[in-house]
C-alpha positions in Angstrom: 53.3 -48.8 27.5 50.1 -47.5 25.9 51.2 -44.6 23.3 49.3 -41.5 23.4 48.4 -39.4 20.5 50.1 -36.2 20.0 48.4 -33.3 21.7 50.1 -30.5 19.7 47.6 -28.0 18.4 48.5 -27.6 14.8 47.4 -24.2 13.5 48.9 -24.5 9.8 49.9 -27.7 8.6 52.7 -28.2 6.1 50.7 -27.4 3.0 48.9 -24.4 4.7 49.5 -20.9 3.7 49.0 -18.4 6.6 46.9 -15.4 5.4 48.4 -11.9 4.7 51.0 -10.5 6.9 51.2 -13.4 9.4 53.3 -15.7 7.1 56.0 -13.0 6.8 56.0 -12.5 10.8 56.1 -16.2 11.1 59.0 -16.4 9.0 61.0 -13.9 10.8 60.2 -15.9 14.0 62.0 -18.9 12.5 64.9 -16.8 11.7 65.2 -15.0 15.1 64.7 -18.6 16.9 67.6 -20.0 15.0 69.9 -16.6 14.4 71.9 -16.8 17.4 72.7 -20.5 17.0 73.6 -19.7 13.0 76.4 -17.2 13.8 77.7 -18.6 17.1 80.2 -20.9 15.6 81.5 -18.0 13.4 81.8 -15.8 16.2 83.8 -18.3 18.4 86.1 -19.0 15.4 86.9 -15.4 14.9 87.6 -15.0 18.7 89.8 -18.1 18.5 91.7 -17.4 15.9 92.0 -13.5 16.1 90.4 -13.1 12.6 90.0 -9.5 11.1 86.7 -7.4 11.3 86.5 -8.2 7.4 87.0 -11.8 7.8 84.3 -12.1 10.5 82.0 -10.3 8.7 82.2 -12.6 5.7 82.0 -15.8 8.0 78.7 -14.5 9.6 77.4 -13.4 5.9 78.5 -17.1 4.7 76.6 -18.8 7.5 73.5 -16.7 6.7 73.8 -17.4 2.9 73.9 -21.0 3.4 71.4 -21.2 5.7 69.0 -19.7 3.3 70.4 -21.9 0.3 70.2 -25.4 2.4 66.9 -24.8 3.8 65.3 -23.8 0.1 67.0 -27.3 -0.9 65.6 -29.2 2.2 62.0 -27.6 2.0 61.3 -27.1 -1.7 63.5 -30.1 -2.8 65.3 -31.4 -6.2 64.2 -34.8 -7.4 65.2 -37.1 -4.5 67.2 -34.3 -2.8 65.0 -32.8 0.3 62.6 -33.8 2.5 60.0 -31.1 1.5 59.3 -30.4 5.1 59.3 -27.4 7.0 62.8 -27.9 8.3 65.2 -24.9 8.8 68.7 -25.4 8.1 71.9 -23.8 9.4 75.3 -23.9 10.9 75.2 -26.9 13.0 76.0 -26.4 16.9 76.7 -30.0 17.4 79.9 -29.5 15.5 80.9 -26.6 17.8 83.5 -28.5 19.7 84.9 -30.7 17.1 85.1 -27.3 14.7 86.7 -25.4 17.4 89.4 -28.0 18.2 90.4 -28.2 14.3 90.7 -24.5 13.8 92.9 -24.0 17.2 95.0 -26.9 16.0 95.1 -26.9 12.2 93.5 -23.7 11.2 90.0 -22.6 9.6 91.1 -23.9 6.2 91.5 -27.7 7.7 88.0 -27.1 9.2 86.6 -26.1 6.0 88.4 -29.1 3.8 87.2 -31.6 6.7 83.6 -30.3 6.4 83.5 -30.4 2.7 84.8 -34.3 2.5 82.2 -34.9 5.5 79.3 -33.3 3.3 80.0 -35.8 0.6 80.4 -38.8 3.2 76.9 -37.7 4.5 75.5 -37.6 0.7 77.0 -41.3 0.4 75.1 -42.3 3.9 71.9 -40.9 2.4 72.1 -42.8 -0.7 72.2 -46.1 1.2 70.0 -44.9 3.9 67.5 -47.7 3.1 70.5 -50.4 3.9 71.1 -49.1 7.3 67.5 -48.1 8.3 67.3 -50.6 11.0 70.0 -48.5 12.9 67.7 -45.1 13.2 65.0 -46.7 15.6 62.6 -44.1 17.3 64.7 -45.1 20.4 68.2 -44.3 18.9 66.9 -41.0 16.9 65.3 -40.1 20.2 68.3 -40.5 22.4 70.3 -38.3 19.9 67.7 -35.7 19.8 67.6 -35.5 23.8 71.3 -35.2 23.9 71.3 -32.4 21.5 68.7 -30.6 23.5 70.4 -31.1 26.7 73.9 -29.9 25.4 72.3 -27.1 24.2 70.5 -25.9 27.2 73.7 -24.6 28.8 74.1 -22.6 25.5 71.0 -21.0 26.4 71.6 -20.1 29.9 74.8 -18.5 28.8 73.1 -16.7 26.4 70.3 -15.7 28.9 73.1 -14.5 31.5 74.9 -12.4 28.8 78.1 -14.1 28.6 79.1 -11.8 25.6 77.6 -8.5 27.3 79.9 -5.5 28.1 77.5 -5.1 31.3 79.1 -8.4 32.9 78.0 -12.1 32.6 75.2 -13.0 34.8 74.4 -9.3 35.7 70.6 -8.9 37.0 69.5 -6.7 34.0 70.5 -9.5 31.7 68.5 -12.0 33.6 65.7 -9.5 33.9 65.7 -9.2 29.9 65.9 -13.0 29.4 63.2 -13.8 32.0 60.9 -10.9 30.4 61.2 -12.8 27.0 60.1 -16.3 28.5 57.4 -14.5 30.7 56.0 -12.8 27.3 56.4 -16.2 25.5 54.2 -18.0 28.2 51.6 -15.0 28.4 51.5 -15.2 24.5 50.8 -19.0 24.5 48.3 -18.6 27.2 46.3 -16.1 25.1 43.2 -17.0 23.2 44.5 -15.4 20.2 45.8 -17.8 17.4 48.4 -15.1 16.3 49.8 -14.5 19.6 50.0 -18.0 20.6 51.6 -19.1 17.2 53.9 -15.8 17.2 54.7 -16.1 20.4 58.7 -16.2 20.1 58.8 -13.5 17.8 56.8 -11.4 20.3 58.9 -12.4 22.9 62.0 -11.0 21.3 60.3 -8.0 20.3 59.4 -7.0 23.5 62.6 -7.6 24.7 64.1 -5.7 22.2 62.2 -2.9 23.0 62.7 -3.1 26.5 66.5 -3.3 25.8 66.5 0.0 24.0 64.9 1.8 26.8 67.3 0.5 29.1 70.7 1.5 26.8 71.6 -2.0 26.4 72.0 -1.6 22.6 74.7 -0.4 20.5 73.8 1.0 17.3 77.1 2.2 15.9 77.6 -1.5 14.4 75.0 -0.1 11.6 77.2 2.7 10.5 80.3 0.0 10.4 78.3 -2.3 7.9 78.3 -1.8 4.2 75.0 -1.7 2.4 75.9 -4.3 0.0 78.4 -6.9 0.0 78.5 -10.3 -1.7 80.2 -13.6 -0.4 83.4 -14.7 -1.8 83.9 -18.4 -2.3 87.2 -20.0 -1.5 88.3 -16.9 0.9 90.3 -19.1 3.0 92.8 -21.5 1.6 92.0 -25.0 2.3 93.9 -27.8 4.2 93.5 -31.8 4.7 94.4 -33.3 7.9 93.6 -36.9 8.6 92.8 -36.3 12.2 90.4 -33.5 11.5 88.7 -35.4 8.6 88.2 -38.9 10.9 86.9 -36.4 13.6 84.5 -34.7 11.2 83.5 -38.0 9.5 82.0 -39.6 13.0 80.3 -36.1 13.5 78.5 -36.5 10.0 77.3 -39.8 11.1 75.8 -38.3 14.3 74.3 -35.7 12.5 72.6 -38.1 10.0 70.7 -39.6 13.2 69.8 -36.2 14.2 68.4 -35.5 11.1 66.4 -38.9 10.7 65.1 -37.9 14.3 64.3 -34.2 13.2 62.1 -35.6 10.1 60.4 -38.0 12.6 59.8 -35.8 14.9 57.9 -33.2 12.4 55.9 -36.3 10.6 54.7 -37.8 14.0 53.1 -34.2 14.8 52.0 -33.1 11.5 51.2 -36.2 9.7 50.6 -38.7 12.5 53.0 -41.0 11.0 56.6 -42.0 10.6 58.8 -40.5 8.2 58.8 -42.5 4.9 61.9 -43.6 3.5 62.1 -40.9 0.7 61.8 -38.4 3.0 64.6 -39.7 5.5 66.6 -40.0 2.6 65.8 -36.6 1.0 66.5 -34.8 4.3 69.9 -36.6 4.7 71.1 -35.9 0.9 70.2 -32.3 1.5 72.3 -31.9 4.9 75.3 -33.7 3.1 75.2 -31.6 -0.3 74.4 -28.4 1.4 77.4 -28.6 3.8 79.7 -29.6 0.9 78.3 -26.3 -0.7 78.6 -24.4 2.5 82.4 -25.0 2.7 82.9 -23.6 -0.7 81.3 -20.3 0.6 83.3 -20.4 3.8 80.5 -22.0 5.9 80.8 -24.6 8.3 78.7 -27.7 8.5 75.1 -27.3 8.0 72.1 -29.5 9.2 68.5 -29.6 10.2 68.0 -27.1 13.2 66.3 -29.3 15.9 65.6 -26.1 17.9 63.2 -25.0 14.9 61.6 -28.4 15.6 60.7 -27.1 19.1 59.7 -23.8 17.7 57.2 -25.7 15.4 55.8 -27.5 18.3 55.5 -24.5 20.8 53.6 -22.6 17.8 51.8 -25.2 15.7 52.9 -23.3 12.5 53.9 -26.3 10.3 53.7 -24.2 6.8 56.3 -25.1 4.4 55.8 -21.6 2.6 56.6 -19.9 5.8 60.3 -21.6 6.0 60.6 -21.1 2.4 60.2 -16.9 3.2 62.1 -17.5 6.0 64.9 -18.7 3.9 64.8 -16.0 0.9 65.0 -13.6 4.3 68.3 -15.0 5.4 69.5 -15.2 1.8 68.5 -11.4 1.7 70.5 -10.5 4.8 73.6 -12.1 3.6 73.4 -9.7 0.7 72.8 -6.6 2.5 74.7 -6.3 5.7 73.0 -3.6 7.4 70.0 -6.0 7.7 71.9 -8.5 9.3 73.3 -5.9 11.8 69.8 -5.1 12.8 69.5 -8.5 14.5 73.1 -9.0 15.3 72.6 -6.0 17.7 69.5 -7.8 19.4 71.0 -8.3 22.9 72.3 -11.7 23.6 70.0 -12.2 26.7 67.2 -11.5 24.6 67.9 -14.2 22.3 68.9 -16.3 25.2 65.2 -16.4 26.6 63.8 -17.3 23.4 66.7 -19.9 22.7 66.4 -21.4 26.4 63.0 -22.1 25.5 63.2 -23.9 22.2 66.3 -25.7 23.5 64.4 -27.3 25.9 61.6 -27.9 23.5 64.3 -29.8 21.6 64.6 -32.1 24.6 61.0 -32.8 24.8 60.8 -33.6 21.2 63.4 -36.4 21.8 61.1 -37.7 24.7 58.2 -38.0 22.2 60.3 -40.0 20.1 61.9 -42.3 22.7 58.4 -42.8 24.2 57.3 -44.4 20.7 59.5 -47.5 22.0 58.1 -49.5 24.8 59.6 -48.3 28.1 61.1 -51.6 29.3 64.0 -52.0 31.5 66.3 -52.6 28.3 65.6 -49.5 26.7 65.8 -47.6 29.9 69.2 -48.9 30.2 70.2 -48.1 26.8 68.7 -44.6 27.2 70.5 -44.0 30.6 73.9 -45.1 29.5 73.6 -43.3 26.1 72.9 -40.0 27.6 75.0 -40.4 30.7 77.9 -40.9 28.8 77.4 -38.7 25.7 76.3 -35.7 28.1 78.6 -36.3 30.8 81.5 -36.2 28.7 80.4 -33.2 26.8 80.0 -31.3 30.2 83.4 -32.5 31.5 85.7 -32.4 28.5 88.7 -32.1 31.1 88.3 -35.7 31.8 89.5 -36.8 28.7 92.8 -34.6 28.7 94.9 -37.9 28.1 93.1 -39.1 25.1 94.5 -38.5 21.9 93.1 -35.6 19.8 91.1 -37.1 17.2 89.2 -39.4 19.8 88.9 -36.5 22.1 87.1 -34.4 19.3 84.4 -37.3 19.0 83.9 -38.0 22.6 83.2 -34.9 23.7 80.8 -33.8 21.0 77.8 -35.1 23.2 76.2 -36.3 20.0 78.7 -38.9 18.7 79.0 -41.0 21.9 75.3 -41.3 22.8 74.6 -42.5 19.4 77.3 -44.7 19.2 76.2 -46.3 22.6 72.5 -46.3 21.7 73.4 -48.3 18.3 75.7 -50.7 20.0 73.4 -51.6 22.7 70.5 -51.9 20.5 72.2 -54.4 19.0 74.0 -56.0 21.6 70.7 -56.3 23.9 68.3 -58.6 23.2 64.6 -57.4 22.8 
């Protein structure tokens, strides 16, 4: 199959610095695109364990702090650590099912302990990435990115329908707000204005936010309940180590390694018109692993490259490193000033849902672009079909594995793990 050149319009490339206020607007856009996903797992853990408001606030602050630190490690780099590409880091949604199963079975301390060991394991994988580089083919990484996109789309739909709103799940006003955001994004992207096109997601969320205020859909009382300054305390929860939890986490870290390599490839293919270098892949994976271990110390869950932000840069054409660095600093600042974080926390779920639905769908499209770099033979189509079928199917119907032992069920229902494992095994088993 003849390969087509990338047709994404690049407005600002990796080394470019947007002029004036624009770089701050683009940075805020990155944060808004990932913010809901970054705090989703902490919010779910708070609800599942019945944690206090103070403990919940600490988990959300930790998520923001580590997203900022991890992003700086990834984008700025230190020696061999970091890809030095515009990759936004944050709490990984791919770990949701695994972490939730661990915390409900063993407690939050077991999840943090397993996450710390898993981060060290991914760091080990990163150091020997060149030994297993044949595993990370465009076909395998593309399948993993596609799986992540497909399994995240239902999350976007639930947010768009307002799964946590007081007015009710699927209420017409929820869909009105989410569709308004989507329509605004489309209209901005149709505009001839470079700024409107590149800031389409930010503008869409802003329009939805203003309309939500007019419709009395925002509760500002949380601002009065939030402190002005609050620091994140490390080791706030006592760690525990359970073999089942650790094994499940290790498999997830293998899958997220493949995801990160796919994200790096998706970026370099568009922004550099080339495959990622071994140094970029290694640096990205090392940043993932080290950041996840540090996150566990500061009460955060596994951090990884945000595939939905790959969708953001592909949609807006803003690939600037400085924009992502500014976004990282804003996240760190929000973690220190809870009232600033509260301003975004009160953004109605349907408003964020409209934006995340677009970006999650773009993740799937990014996976397609990776897969298409491999010949579309009957062999490769079979690998794609079986990998997606099992990975997505088990993720959507987890009750089908009710009689499978917990440690295996955690891995098989993750979506990413079965897709990655099947794609890798079939790539070796089926001849070219």
